C-alpha positions, 0 to 999 in steps of 0.5 A: 402880401408883405405886412408893410406897404414899402418894398422889402430891400433885396439885401434882406434876403439871401439869393438861394432860399429866402427870396424864393420863399418870399415870392412864394409867400407873396403868391398865396391867396390864403395868407393875410400877410407875411413879414420878413423878420430880422435878427436883433433885440427889436425883432420877433424871436422865440425862446426855446428850451436852450439858452439862445433865442431863435430869430425866424426868417418869416412870419405869416398869417393865414386869412380867417375863413369866416372873417377875411380881414382877420387871421386865424393861424400864425406861421413861423418859418425858418429857412435852412440851406443845404450848407447847414444840414447836420449843424446842431444849431440848425437841427435844434431850430428846425425841430423847435419851429416845426412843433 
């Protein structure tokens, strides 16, 4: 279900959370595609109300019910491990991406 035909390199994922999320996304029949986003000027980012941009870990699109070759919803997913619980930047990113 990855956006591109070539496999996503294993080094693009951390072992604890991102790889399992990618595998879960890959099994979702209602998704048209998912994309593993990277950090950097050439990749998708969201500008919130704070100075720094947020580079989400994944983008995914839900397949449209009436046109299965098209999408009707885009999801922006940011994974956060337990080690970042309570981190102010993590709290900001999670709040912003949920809204």
